Legacy VTK file of the C-alpha trace (Angstrom):
# vtk DataFile Version 3.0
C-alpha trace
ASCII
DATASET POLYDATA
POINTS 357 float
18.909 -88.736 -46.543
15.654 -90.660 -45.951
13.101 -89.978 -48.642
10.548 -88.651 -46.117
12.867 -85.700 -45.507
14.031 -84.890 -49.043
11.782 -81.830 -49.029
13.377 -80.580 -45.836
13.940 -76.928 -46.713
10.461 -75.481 -47.257
7.543 -77.913 -47.545
5.205 -75.784 -49.667
3.417 -78.804 -51.122
1.861 -80.478 -48.110
0.868 -83.603 -50.022
4.516 -84.225 -50.968
6.031 -83.259 -47.621
4.234 -85.322 -45.003
7.440 -86.707 -43.463
8.928 -83.265 -42.890
5.642 -81.727 -41.766
4.981 -84.523 -39.281
8.438 -84.324 -37.721
8.150 -80.531 -37.405
4.758 -80.938 -35.748
6.423 -83.334 -33.292
9.287 -80.849 -32.890
6.856 -78.070 -31.945
5.181 -80.360 -29.398
8.521 -81.299 -27.821
9.673 -77.675 -27.590
6.418 -76.769 -25.841
6.908 -79.608 -23.345
10.526 -78.606 -22.797
9.801 -74.919 -22.212
6.360 -75.148 -20.596
4.985 -72.761 -23.224
1.774 -73.073 -25.260
3.009 -72.717 -28.846
6.253 -73.062 -30.781
7.022 -72.300 -34.400
8.838 -74.695 -36.747
12.285 -73.335 -35.705
14.430 -70.362 -36.739
17.997 -69.747 -37.925
19.972 -69.775 -34.632
19.816 -68.727 -31.002
20.911 -65.129 -31.602
18.360 -64.352 -34.314
15.663 -66.198 -32.333
16.281 -63.840 -29.399
16.174 -60.827 -31.712
12.872 -62.052 -33.154
11.566 -62.473 -29.582
12.503 -58.847 -28.854
10.620 -57.671 -31.943
7.640 -59.794 -30.892
7.601 -58.074 -27.501
7.650 -54.641 -29.132
4.729 -55.561 -31.406
2.699 -57.058 -28.560
3.286 -54.241 -26.052
3.238 -51.415 -28.642
6.180 -49.871 -26.767
9.666 -49.144 -28.030
11.977 -49.495 -25.020
13.817 -52.774 -24.395
16.052 -53.688 -21.435
18.606 -56.478 -21.813
20.671 -58.123 -19.116
24.461 -57.996 -19.564
24.524 -61.681 -18.613
23.156 -62.492 -22.066
25.695 -63.877 -24.571
27.582 -60.899 -26.067
27.005 -62.171 -29.601
23.260 -62.341 -28.943
23.275 -58.781 -27.558
24.981 -57.507 -30.722
22.470 -59.254 -32.975
19.494 -57.986 -30.946
20.933 -54.470 -30.990
21.369 -54.617 -34.768
17.760 -55.741 -35.240
16.349 -53.055 -32.929
18.520 -50.093 -33.936
17.005 -49.880 -37.410
13.476 -50.060 -35.992
13.977 -46.901 -33.881
13.707 -48.902 -30.650
15.491 -47.751 -27.475
17.851 -50.384 -26.153
19.599 -50.467 -22.764
22.053 -53.056 -21.451
21.917 -53.408 -17.649
25.247 -54.233 -16.013
25.660 -57.303 -13.800
27.743 -57.766 -10.635
29.984 -60.784 -9.937
28.539 -62.566 -12.985
24.986 -62.385 -11.647
22.010 -60.105 -12.210
21.473 -57.294 -9.694
17.705 -57.600 -9.230
17.254 -54.200 -7.554
19.055 -52.481 -10.437
16.759 -54.146 -12.966
13.543 -53.566 -11.044
14.172 -49.839 -10.635
14.362 -49.484 -14.431
11.063 -51.259 -15.107
8.159 -48.913 -15.751
5.233 -48.540 -18.150
7.522 -47.469 -21.007
9.322 -50.853 -21.091
8.285 -53.308 -23.797
10.409 -56.159 -22.450
13.296 -57.233 -20.281
15.550 -59.828 -21.908
17.606 -62.183 -19.763
19.453 -65.479 -20.059
19.274 -68.284 -17.494
21.737 -69.883 -16.936
23.500 -66.735 -18.106
26.550 -66.605 -20.370
28.830 -67.193 -17.369
26.872 -70.234 -16.173
25.149 -68.471 -13.251
21.645 -69.698 -12.346
19.141 -67.366 -10.637
15.418 -67.227 -9.877
13.949 -64.328 -11.885
10.415 -64.640 -10.481
10.435 -61.244 -8.706
11.571 -59.428 -11.856
8.965 -61.223 -13.953
6.245 -60.216 -11.490
7.403 -56.577 -11.632
7.320 -56.694 -15.441
3.779 -58.016 -15.483
2.654 -55.326 -13.009
3.704 -52.813 -15.674
2.287 -54.837 -18.596
5.819 -55.465 -19.837
7.002 -58.816 -21.212
9.619 -61.217 -19.868
11.814 -62.613 -22.656
14.172 -65.441 -21.718
17.033 -67.046 -23.595
17.278 -70.620 -22.300
19.905 -73.347 -22.523
17.727 -76.338 -23.517
19.717 -79.005 -21.632
19.418 -77.094 -18.344
15.627 -77.403 -18.559
16.041 -81.048 -17.588
16.632 -79.748 -14.038
15.631 -76.082 -13.818
12.066 -74.796 -13.643
10.747 -74.331 -17.160
10.152 -70.763 -18.418
6.381 -71.315 -18.614
6.087 -72.030 -14.887
8.184 -68.919 -14.153
5.680 -66.770 -16.060
7.999 -65.991 -18.982
6.120 -64.591 -21.998
8.544 -65.557 -24.788
11.421 -68.029 -24.643
14.139 -68.573 -27.233
17.307 -70.632 -27.414
19.844 -72.364 -29.611
19.305 -75.982 -30.591
22.890 -77.024 -31.282
23.075 -78.883 -27.957
20.023 -81.005 -28.848
21.823 -83.746 -30.720
23.593 -81.631 -33.344
27.310 -81.640 -34.125
29.641 -78.817 -33.098
30.824 -78.646 -36.735
33.170 -75.647 -36.330
30.425 -73.503 -34.822
27.483 -74.226 -37.113
25.008 -74.642 -38.556
22.513 -74.693 -35.739
18.855 -73.774 -35.333
16.916 -71.351 -33.175
13.928 -72.279 -31.054
11.189 -69.900 -29.986
7.973 -70.479 -28.032
5.345 -68.299 -26.407
1.928 -68.111 -24.769
-1.100 -68.946 -26.904
-2.367 -65.357 -26.911
0.775 -64.262 -28.770
0.604 -66.913 -31.495
-0.082 -64.447 -34.308
3.116 -62.593 -33.489
5.367 -65.648 -33.820
7.831 -65.310 -36.729
8.314 -68.032 -39.322
5.589 -70.626 -39.646
3.618 -73.174 -37.644
2.740 -76.734 -38.612
-0.785 -77.974 -37.889
-2.644 -81.284 -38.052
-5.977 -81.664 -39.828
-8.092 -84.089 -41.912
-8.247 -84.360 -45.693
-11.453 -84.800 -47.703
-11.333 -88.541 -46.966
-11.045 -87.905 -43.225
-7.424 -89.057 -43.176
-5.012 -87.300 -40.824
-2.454 -85.051 -42.506
-0.065 -82.240 -41.631
-0.042 -78.774 -43.204
1.517 -75.344 -42.911
-1.073 -73.345 -40.978
0.354 -69.921 -40.071
3.009 -68.403 -42.305
3.241 -64.764 -41.280
6.527 -64.020 -43.028
7.167 -61.802 -46.004
7.503 -64.669 -48.504
3.829 -65.465 -48.018
2.017 -62.208 -47.222
2.432 -58.493 -47.820
5.761 -57.378 -46.459
4.384 -54.630 -44.206
2.122 -57.184 -42.476
4.816 -59.838 -41.983
6.083 -60.703 -38.506
9.532 -61.453 -39.921
11.491 -61.728 -43.130
13.780 -64.444 -41.765
13.719 -67.278 -44.292
16.008 -69.964 -42.919
14.724 -72.333 -40.257
17.210 -75.238 -40.450
14.658 -78.044 -40.716
17.166 -80.887 -40.851
18.785 -79.766 -37.594
15.366 -79.387 -35.966
14.727 -82.946 -37.176
17.894 -84.156 -35.431
16.789 -82.464 -32.218
13.383 -84.145 -32.455
15.038 -87.557 -32.744
17.431 -86.671 -29.903
14.685 -85.549 -27.510
12.448 -88.487 -28.436
15.217 -90.982 -27.695
16.225 -89.286 -24.432
12.710 -88.897 -23.110
11.782 -86.945 -19.991
13.930 -89.021 -17.601
16.862 -89.131 -19.998
16.938 -85.354 -20.321
16.879 -85.022 -16.537
19.753 -87.511 -16.229
21.726 -85.659 -18.917
21.269 -82.318 -17.140
22.239 -83.907 -13.809
25.463 -85.237 -15.344
26.347 -81.744 -16.621
25.697 -80.249 -13.192
27.492 -82.955 -11.192
30.580 -83.033 -13.413
30.946 -79.257 -13.466
30.567 -79.123 -9.672
33.193 -81.853 -9.330
35.653 -79.918 -11.501
34.831 -76.661 -9.734
35.656 -78.240 -6.367
38.942 -79.652 -7.723
40.014 -76.323 -9.232
39.101 -74.268 -6.151
41.779 -76.165 -4.214
44.572 -75.127 -6.611
46.781 -72.307 -5.357
46.725 -69.334 -7.718
43.213 -70.056 -9.018
39.854 -68.562 -8.000
36.348 -69.650 -9.050
34.629 -66.304 -9.681
30.927 -67.239 -9.654
29.596 -66.577 -6.151
26.235 -68.342 -6.642
24.914 -71.561 -8.228
26.097 -72.465 -11.729
24.920 -75.104 -14.176
27.681 -76.477 -16.427
29.808 -73.358 -16.915
31.761 -71.150 -14.543
34.468 -68.484 -14.601
37.956 -68.908 -13.210
40.767 -66.416 -12.633
44.435 -67.408 -12.395
47.737 -65.641 -11.761
48.498 -65.922 -15.515
46.925 -63.878 -18.273
44.132 -65.735 -20.033
46.271 -65.915 -23.180
49.213 -67.484 -21.325
46.952 -69.865 -19.419
45.173 -71.136 -22.540
48.375 -71.419 -24.553
50.123 -73.484 -21.876
47.142 -75.847 -21.593
46.904 -76.158 -25.383
50.503 -77.359 -25.415
49.442 -80.052 -22.912
46.553 -81.156 -25.128
43.645 -79.255 -23.538
41.369 -76.619 -25.001
40.505 -75.066 -21.665
37.725 -72.612 -22.435
36.797 -69.126 -23.636
39.204 -66.226 -23.195
36.992 -63.595 -21.556
39.571 -60.861 -22.125
38.565 -60.950 -25.796
34.963 -60.094 -24.859
35.039 -57.995 -21.688
37.195 -55.357 -20.004
38.942 -56.174 -16.699
38.990 -59.891 -17.558
42.642 -60.237 -18.574
43.122 -63.294 -16.342
39.684 -64.862 -16.632
38.487 -67.898 -18.589
35.015 -69.417 -18.971
35.084 -73.192 -18.386
32.400 -75.566 -19.671
31.798 -79.170 -18.560
29.283 -81.425 -20.312
28.207 -85.051 -20.018
30.898 -85.966 -22.581
33.756 -85.545 -20.111
34.829 -88.475 -17.946
36.098 -88.286 -14.349
39.552 -89.291 -15.594
39.581 -86.435 -18.105
38.487 -83.944 -15.450
41.215 -85.177 -13.080
43.853 -84.890 -15.826
42.630 -81.392 -16.665
42.814 -80.260 -13.028
46.297 -81.764 -12.676
47.476 -79.964 -15.819
46.207 -76.647 -14.461
47.909 -77.302 -11.127
51.170 -78.062 -12.928
51.219 -74.839 -14.971
50.260 -72.646 -12.014
LINES 1 358
357 0 1 2 3 4 5 6 7 8 9 10 11 12 13 14 15 16 17 18 19 20 21 22 23 24 25 26 27 28 29 30 31 32 33 34 35 36 37 38 39 40 41 42 43 44 45 46 47 48 49 50 51 52 53 54 55 56 57 58 59 60 61 62 63 64 65 66 67 68 69 70 71 72 73 74 75 76 77 78 79 80 81 82 83 84 85 86 87 88 89 90 91 92 93 94 95 96 97 98 99 100 101 102 103 104 105 106 107 108 109 110 111 112 113 114 115 116 117 118 119 120 121 122 123 124 125 126 127 128 129 130 131 132 133 134 135 136 137 138 139 140 141 142 143 144 145 146 147 148 149 150 151 152 153 154 155 156 157 158 159 160 161 162 163 164 165 166 167 168 169 170 171 172 173 174 175 176 177 178 179 180 181 182 183 184 185 186 187 188 189 190 191 192 193 194 195 196 197 198 199 200 201 202 203 204 205 206 207 208 209 210 211 212 213 214 215 216 217 218 219 220 221 222 223 224 225 226 227 228 229 230 231 232 233 234 235 236 237 238 239 240 241 242 243 244 245 246 247 248 249 250 251 252 253 254 255 256 257 258 259 260 261 262 263 264 265 266 267 268 269 270 271 272 273 274 275 276 277 278 279 280 281 282 283 284 285 286 287 288 289 290 291 292 293 294 295 296 297 298 299 300 301 302 303 304 305 306 307 308 309 310 311 312 313 314 315 316 317 318 319 320 321 322 323 324 325 326 327 328 329 330 331 332 333 334 335 336 337 338 339 340 341 342 343 344 345 346 347 348 349 350 351 352 353 354 355 356
């Protein structure tokens, strides 16, 4: 509600929108630092549409029309990407995963000179963390692009996408200081290498000097259909959730580099603590066979519906029922642990699970 941000939706008049333009310039800078990429736009609608826009970017850049996507990507994101690509006559293939992790050999054998991009998520939807360097190298050998969906908090500990050689990175900004708020609203982030800047959707904020040599902020690149001829636009997405991007800018500024690392470490340590507690409970299996960040999959001797209902009656919302999203997951639940949970809460949760099993 501060007056600097009254013009938060679309700052067409630069002279009247300096507060919003400055904070979005800072936002872009922070996203580039976070991801290790060269350029960021001034945010998008949400993580799913940001990934879809990244896929379209890859098709434009490569001038190819075949896209591979890892099954470890959030199912909702896959559906949105598929919807975007289907009506552009772009071939789309989902590559199955094994034991909640990517099968690198399966991916690499599908990469050839017809592939525009391979889309993956790290940590993936099930919390699994892997090193995709070999796949990225194979993509670049074939002049294909690596498109990554990232969980921003994990970048406090994991190697950033830029250092991995990723060409385009996207993500959802809800975790960067925004409320859960019944699932929304959120904002989408997207960043890329400098050579792809003219293919970024949305708009970019720049810094310049006015006629009196005073610093000011302006909209520099606006390659969307509201501003230029529709057939030349990179996107017709019109919502970029400025106020939520503003919150994330404040959040990241207050945390700082060390604070973000500490936050990510808390998520990792607490999830590992709970994972070790749960693995000792008879009738429960932790399904992820490799490293996870703050999420992991468990299987119990109850159906997921029974398991979640019993825990709800004890005052716990335990996690996501995977049987609603995937086949052969009738007894599996995705657990998430963040910095918000205390050791006492984790102990109570583990005890409650032990009691019902």
